[in-house]
DRENDRENLO-877864 format. One record per residue (C-alpha): residue number from 1; y, x, z. Coordinates in nm, 2 decimals. Layout:
N
SITE|k|north|east|up
SITE|NUM|Y|X|Z
...
end
This chain:
336
SITE|k|north|east|up
SITE|1|-7.40|-2.55|1.23
SITE|2|-7.18|-2.41|1.53
SITE|3|-7.10|-2.81|1.65
SITE|4|-7.46|-2.85|1.66
SITE|5|-7.58|-2.54|1.84
SITE|6|-7.24|-2.63|2.11
SITE|7|-7.39|-2.96|2.14
SITE|8|-7.76|-2.86|2.24
SITE|9|-7.61|-2.58|2.50
SITE|10|-7.39|-2.86|2.67
SITE|11|-7.73|-3.10|2.67
SITE|12|-7.96|-2.84|2.85
SITE|13|-7.69|-2.76|3.04
SITE|14|-7.62|-3.12|3.15
SITE|15|-7.99|-3.15|3.19
SITE|16|-8.00|-2.88|3.46
SITE|17|-7.73|-3.03|3.63
SITE|18|-7.84|-3.33|3.66
SITE|19|-8.19|-3.23|3.77
SITE|20|-8.01|-3.04|4.04
SITE|21|-7.83|-3.42|4.13
SITE|22|-8.11|-3.58|4.12
SITE|23|-8.29|-3.34|4.37
SITE|24|-8.00|-3.37|4.65
SITE|25|-7.83|-3.05|4.55
SITE|26|-7.48|-3.13|4.72
SITE|27|-7.32|-2.82|4.53
SITE|28|-7.46|-2.95|4.21
SITE|29|-7.33|-3.32|4.30
SITE|30|-6.99|-3.16|4.38
SITE|31|-6.95|-2.98|4.07
SITE|32|-7.06|-3.25|3.86
SITE|33|-6.82|-3.49|3.98
SITE|34|-6.55|-3.16|3.96
SITE|35|-6.68|-3.22|3.54
SITE|36|-6.63|-3.54|3.48
SITE|37|-6.28|-3.52|3.63
SITE|38|-6.19|-3.26|3.40
SITE|39|-5.94|-3.34|3.16
SITE|40|-6.04|-3.04|2.94
SITE|41|-6.25|-3.15|2.58
SITE|42|-6.54|-2.90|2.65
SITE|43|-6.59|-3.02|2.98
SITE|44|-6.55|-3.40|2.87
SITE|45|-6.82|-3.33|2.62
SITE|46|-7.04|-3.19|2.91
SITE|47|-6.98|-3.49|3.12
SITE|48|-7.11|-3.71|2.87
SITE|49|-7.41|-3.58|2.88
SITE|50|-7.43|-3.60|3.21
SITE|51|-7.36|-3.94|3.25
SITE|52|-7.62|-4.01|2.95
SITE|53|-7.87|-3.81|3.19
SITE|54|-7.82|-3.94|3.51
SITE|55|-7.72|-4.34|3.38
SITE|56|-8.12|-4.45|3.41
SITE|57|-8.13|-4.31|3.83
SITE|58|-7.78|-4.55|3.88
SITE|59|-7.70|-4.84|3.99
SITE|60|-7.92|-4.91|4.32
SITE|61|-7.64|-4.85|4.54
SITE|62|-7.40|-5.11|4.77
SITE|63|-7.06|-5.09|4.64
SITE|64|-6.83|-5.15|4.85
SITE|65|-6.39|-5.11|4.83
SITE|66|-6.15|-5.07|5.07
SITE|67|-5.79|-5.10|5.08
SITE|68|-5.52|-5.22|5.32
SITE|69|-5.18|-5.13|5.49
SITE|70|-5.03|-4.82|5.55
SITE|71|-5.19|-4.75|5.99
SITE|72|-5.43|-4.99|5.98
SITE|73|-5.68|-4.70|6.01
SITE|74|-5.91|-4.73|5.70
SITE|75|-6.00|-4.36|5.72
SITE|76|-6.12|-4.45|6.11
SITE|77|-6.26|-4.73|6.00
SITE|78|-6.47|-4.59|5.75
SITE|79|-6.59|-4.33|5.97
SITE|80|-6.76|-4.53|6.23
SITE|81|-6.89|-4.81|5.97
SITE|82|-7.04|-4.48|5.80
SITE|83|-7.20|-4.30|6.09
SITE|84|-7.30|-4.67|6.21
SITE|85|-7.49|-4.71|5.83
SITE|86|-7.63|-4.38|5.90
SITE|87|-7.78|-4.46|6.19
SITE|88|-7.96|-4.75|6.01
SITE|89|-8.13|-4.49|5.77
SITE|90|-7.86|-4.54|5.48
SITE|91|-7.71|-4.24|5.31
SITE|92|-7.32|-4.29|5.22
SITE|93|-7.07|-4.14|5.00
SITE|94|-6.74|-4.23|5.05
SITE|95|-6.51|-4.15|4.74
SITE|96|-6.13|-4.12|4.89
SITE|97|-5.87|-4.13|4.66
SITE|98|-5.58|-3.94|4.81
SITE|99|-5.21|-3.98|4.69
SITE|100|-5.07|-3.78|4.42
SITE|101|-4.70|-3.61|4.43
SITE|102|-4.47|-3.73|4.19
SITE|103|-4.31|-3.41|4.19
SITE|104|-4.59|-3.16|4.22
SITE|105|-4.92|-3.40|4.06
SITE|106|-5.10|-3.27|4.37
SITE|107|-5.26|-3.49|4.67
SITE|108|-5.29|-3.44|5.01
SITE|109|-5.70|-3.41|5.01
SITE|110|-5.72|-3.50|5.41
SITE|111|-5.99|-3.73|5.40
SITE|112|-6.24|-3.48|5.51
SITE|113|-5.99|-3.40|5.82
SITE|114|-5.94|-3.75|5.92
SITE|115|-6.38|-3.78|5.89
SITE|116|-6.46|-3.47|6.04
SITE|117|-6.76|-3.66|6.21
SITE|118|-6.87|-3.83|5.94
SITE|119|-6.81|-3.52|5.69
SITE|120|-7.07|-3.30|5.91
SITE|121|-7.32|-3.57|5.88
SITE|122|-7.63|-3.48|5.67
SITE|123|-7.63|-3.87|5.57
SITE|124|-7.28|-3.87|5.43
SITE|125|-7.12|-3.69|5.13
SITE|126|-6.71|-3.71|5.11
SITE|127|-6.54|-3.67|4.82
SITE|128|-6.11|-3.65|4.82
SITE|129|-5.98|-3.67|4.48
SITE|130|-5.62|-3.72|4.31
SITE|131|-5.51|-4.03|4.26
SITE|132|-5.27|-3.90|3.98
SITE|133|-5.10|-4.17|3.75
SITE|134|-5.37|-4.41|3.76
SITE|135|-5.29|-4.76|3.88
SITE|136|-5.50|-4.93|4.21
SITE|137|-5.49|-4.60|4.41
SITE|138|-5.82|-4.48|4.20
SITE|139|-5.86|-4.16|4.01
SITE|140|-5.96|-4.26|3.63
SITE|141|-6.32|-4.08|3.68
SITE|142|-6.43|-4.27|4.00
SITE|143|-6.67|-4.51|3.85
SITE|144|-6.87|-4.17|3.69
SITE|145|-6.85|-4.03|4.00
SITE|146|-6.98|-4.34|4.17
SITE|147|-7.28|-4.32|3.89
SITE|148|-7.32|-3.97|3.98
SITE|149|-7.34|-4.04|4.43
SITE|150|-7.60|-4.31|4.34
SITE|151|-7.80|-4.05|4.12
SITE|152|-7.80|-3.81|4.41
SITE|153|-7.97|-4.09|4.62
SITE|154|-7.66|-4.23|4.80
SITE|155|-7.73|-4.63|4.86
SITE|156|-7.38|-4.68|4.99
SITE|157|-7.08|-4.61|4.82
SITE|158|-6.73|-4.67|4.98
SITE|159|-6.44|-4.62|4.75
SITE|160|-6.09|-4.57|5.00
SITE|161|-5.80|-4.68|4.73
SITE|162|-5.45|-4.54|4.86
SITE|163|-5.32|-4.86|5.03
SITE|164|-5.19|-5.17|4.89
SITE|165|-4.88|-5.18|4.67
SITE|166|-5.04|-5.10|4.35
SITE|167|-5.24|-5.29|4.13
SITE|168|-5.56|-5.35|4.34
SITE|169|-5.73|-5.52|4.05
SITE|170|-5.87|-5.15|3.93
SITE|171|-6.07|-5.14|4.24
SITE|172|-6.23|-5.48|4.23
SITE|173|-6.32|-5.39|3.87
SITE|174|-6.60|-5.12|4.01
SITE|175|-6.71|-5.20|4.31
SITE|176|-6.98|-5.53|4.45
SITE|177|-6.76|-5.62|4.73
SITE|178|-6.38|-5.58|4.77
SITE|179|-6.24|-5.53|5.17
SITE|180|-5.91|-5.60|5.27
SITE|181|-5.82|-5.45|5.64
SITE|182|-5.53|-5.58|5.80
SITE|183|-5.32|-5.51|6.15
SITE|184|-5.34|-5.76|6.42
SITE|185|-5.00|-5.97|6.43
SITE|186|-4.93|-6.06|6.09
SITE|187|-4.97|-6.46|6.09
SITE|188|-4.99|-6.65|5.80
SITE|189|-4.74|-6.43|5.65
SITE|190|-5.03|-6.19|5.58
SITE|191|-4.80|-5.91|5.66
SITE|192|-4.60|-5.90|5.30
SITE|193|-4.90|-5.83|5.11
SITE|194|-4.90|-5.94|4.75
SITE|195|-5.08|-6.25|4.71
SITE|196|-5.27|-6.11|4.42
SITE|197|-5.44|-5.82|4.63
SITE|198|-5.55|-6.08|4.88
SITE|199|-5.69|-6.29|4.63
SITE|200|-5.90|-5.98|4.51
SITE|201|-6.06|-5.94|4.86
SITE|202|-6.42|-6.09|4.91
SITE|203|-6.38|-5.98|5.33
SITE|204|-6.09|-5.97|5.51
SITE|205|-6.12|-5.73|5.86
SITE|206|-5.85|-5.74|6.11
SITE|207|-5.89|-5.40|6.28
SITE|208|-5.77|-5.24|6.63
SITE|209|-5.91|-5.57|6.82
SITE|210|-5.90|-5.34|7.11
SITE|211|-5.74|-5.39|7.47
SITE|212|-5.41|-5.57|7.45
SITE|213|-5.47|-5.65|7.11
SITE|214|-5.80|-5.76|7.11
SITE|215|-5.66|-6.15|7.12
SITE|216|-5.38|-6.12|6.92
SITE|217|-5.61|-5.95|6.68
SITE|218|-5.85|-6.30|6.70
SITE|219|-5.53|-6.52|6.69
SITE|220|-5.45|-6.32|6.37
SITE|221|-5.77|-6.35|6.18
SITE|222|-5.80|-6.73|6.24
SITE|223|-5.45|-6.77|6.05
SITE|224|-5.59|-6.54|5.78
SITE|225|-5.92|-6.77|5.78
SITE|226|-5.64|-7.10|5.74
SITE|227|-5.48|-6.91|5.45
SITE|228|-5.76|-6.76|5.27
SITE|229|-5.89|-7.17|5.26
SITE|230|-5.56|-7.21|5.01
SITE|231|-5.66|-6.96|4.77
SITE|232|-5.92|-6.96|4.51
SITE|233|-6.21|-6.73|4.58
SITE|234|-6.26|-6.37|4.40
SITE|235|-6.62|-6.44|4.40
SITE|236|-6.84|-6.76|4.29
SITE|237|-7.05|-6.90|4.57
SITE|238|-6.87|-6.68|4.85
SITE|239|-6.60|-6.79|5.08
SITE|240|-6.41|-6.54|5.17
SITE|241|-6.45|-6.42|5.53
SITE|242|-6.24|-6.25|5.82
SITE|243|-6.37|-6.03|6.10
SITE|244|-6.22|-5.87|6.36
SITE|245|-6.36|-5.52|6.51
SITE|246|-6.18|-5.18|6.62
SITE|247|-6.28|-4.88|6.47
SITE|248|-6.16|-4.67|6.77
SITE|249|-6.47|-4.85|6.99
SITE|250|-6.70|-4.98|6.75
SITE|251|-6.67|-5.31|6.88
SITE|252|-6.74|-5.57|6.58
SITE|253|-6.82|-5.25|6.31
SITE|254|-7.25|-5.35|6.30
SITE|255|-7.10|-5.72|6.18
SITE|256|-6.90|-5.57|5.90
SITE|257|-7.24|-5.47|5.74
SITE|258|-7.40|-5.82|5.86
SITE|259|-7.14|-5.99|5.65
SITE|260|-7.19|-5.77|5.34
SITE|261|-7.57|-5.89|5.34
SITE|262|-7.47|-6.24|5.36
SITE|263|-7.26|-6.16|5.06
SITE|264|-7.53|-6.04|4.84
SITE|265|-7.77|-6.31|4.97
SITE|266|-7.48|-6.54|4.89
SITE|267|-7.41|-6.42|4.52
SITE|268|-7.77|-6.34|4.46
SITE|269|-7.91|-6.11|4.22
SITE|270|-7.84|-6.27|3.89
SITE|271|-7.45|-6.28|4.02
SITE|272|-7.43|-5.94|4.10
SITE|273|-7.60|-5.82|3.78
SITE|274|-7.34|-6.07|3.59
SITE|275|-7.03|-5.90|3.79
SITE|276|-7.13|-5.59|3.73
SITE|277|-7.16|-5.63|3.34
SITE|278|-6.86|-5.77|3.35
SITE|279|-6.72|-5.46|3.52
SITE|280|-6.88|-5.26|3.24
SITE|281|-6.71|-5.47|3.01
SITE|282|-6.35|-5.42|3.16
SITE|283|-6.45|-5.02|3.24
SITE|284|-6.50|-5.00|2.83
SITE|285|-6.15|-5.11|2.73
SITE|286|-5.98|-4.95|3.04
SITE|287|-6.14|-4.60|2.86
SITE|288|-6.06|-4.70|2.54
SITE|289|-5.69|-4.79|2.61
SITE|290|-5.65|-4.45|2.83
SITE|291|-5.82|-4.24|2.57
SITE|292|-5.57|-4.38|2.29
SITE|293|-5.27|-4.32|2.50
SITE|294|-5.37|-3.99|2.55
SITE|295|-5.43|-3.90|2.17
SITE|296|-5.13|-4.09|2.10
SITE|297|-4.94|-3.84|2.30
SITE|298|-5.10|-3.52|2.16
SITE|299|-5.09|-3.62|1.77
SITE|300|-4.88|-3.35|1.67
SITE|301|-4.66|-3.59|1.44
SITE|302|-4.59|-3.84|1.75
SITE|303|-4.47|-3.53|1.96
SITE|304|-4.24|-3.41|1.68
SITE|305|-4.07|-3.77|1.69
SITE|306|-4.09|-3.88|2.07
SITE|307|-3.81|-3.68|2.22
SITE|308|-3.57|-3.84|1.90
SITE|309|-3.70|-4.18|1.97
SITE|310|-3.68|-4.18|2.32
SITE|311|-3.30|-4.07|2.27
SITE|312|-3.24|-4.34|2.05
SITE|313|-3.41|-4.64|2.26
SITE|314|-3.19|-4.52|2.59
SITE|315|-2.91|-4.51|2.41
SITE|316|-2.91|-4.86|2.28
SITE|317|-2.96|-4.70|1.92
SITE|318|-3.31|-4.86|1.87
SITE|319|-3.52|-5.12|2.09
SITE|320|-3.83|-4.98|2.26
SITE|321|-4.04|-5.25|2.02
SITE|322|-3.91|-5.04|1.69
SITE|323|-3.99|-4.73|1.85
SITE|324|-4.32|-4.80|1.96
SITE|325|-4.42|-4.98|1.63
SITE|326|-4.28|-4.63|1.45
SITE|327|-4.47|-4.41|1.67
SITE|328|-4.80|-4.62|1.59
SITE|329|-4.76|-4.59|1.24
SITE|330|-4.72|-4.22|1.25
SITE|331|-5.05|-4.20|1.48
SITE|332|-5.25|-4.42|1.19
SITE|333|-5.16|-4.25|0.93
SITE|334|-4.94|-4.54|0.80
SITE|335|-4.64|-4.35|0.84
SITE|336|-4.59|-4.00|0.76
end
């Protein structure tokens, strides 16, 4: 009886918060994202109810993932790009995932400082979130945050990742178009970036194409375009494009949005729908894996045996396979 009452309370609170988010209340939107990012069990129930209420109002934005090598100027580019889009009448949400400290678990959360002009614009919403332990430089709940900002009326959603070096597959599985920023002067070596990251890109942008580096950027773009022809395109019916721009001066930034339009036209509504459907399936499996691992770690029997098995594996007295099998057996009840 108490459980049913609590469930109704969660639903009522979620409905009120959903109404405020749909009305464009920024405080409600921030509160909603905080709710979906929380790891507390009661918050998770509220978050699930909130997402269920907002789901019919999502899916109408252009979702872009942006990553790049350190020093490429991701935040500067996103600010210039976002302001350009707002000038065209769009509403832009930036979900910027900051690096988390391996020591304290805390994050820098400095994107609002780095995007000062954009953060003050009424047409933008910037939400920094810690990456935590999640691969790809993306918070586990970034997908849900995308739904929330879409429901709040933002029609362009940009997911800025920590940067190249982790598995960026997670990023490509939640956006419509994956954009890779590069520096001029890398040549056909692609600046040491892992081939797997390049294979995920739908658009490569050579930033800092200004001043003395403008000619270098143009040559680099030609080199990248040639190298990319040797790789299979990440998206059917679309050949990866390479563009140059200067986030500092704004030159070439409008052309980036034109390329996004060309991409959407090339894959068509059917292609976009199929991509998002596949992403939803991948999300389900990812969530299943994350949830199972979390519950396994919290299981009383597993926790009681975990330390001893870890020591056995580290000392060479047991194999990792045997230890994992035993922990799974305890978790599933096959072994008490």
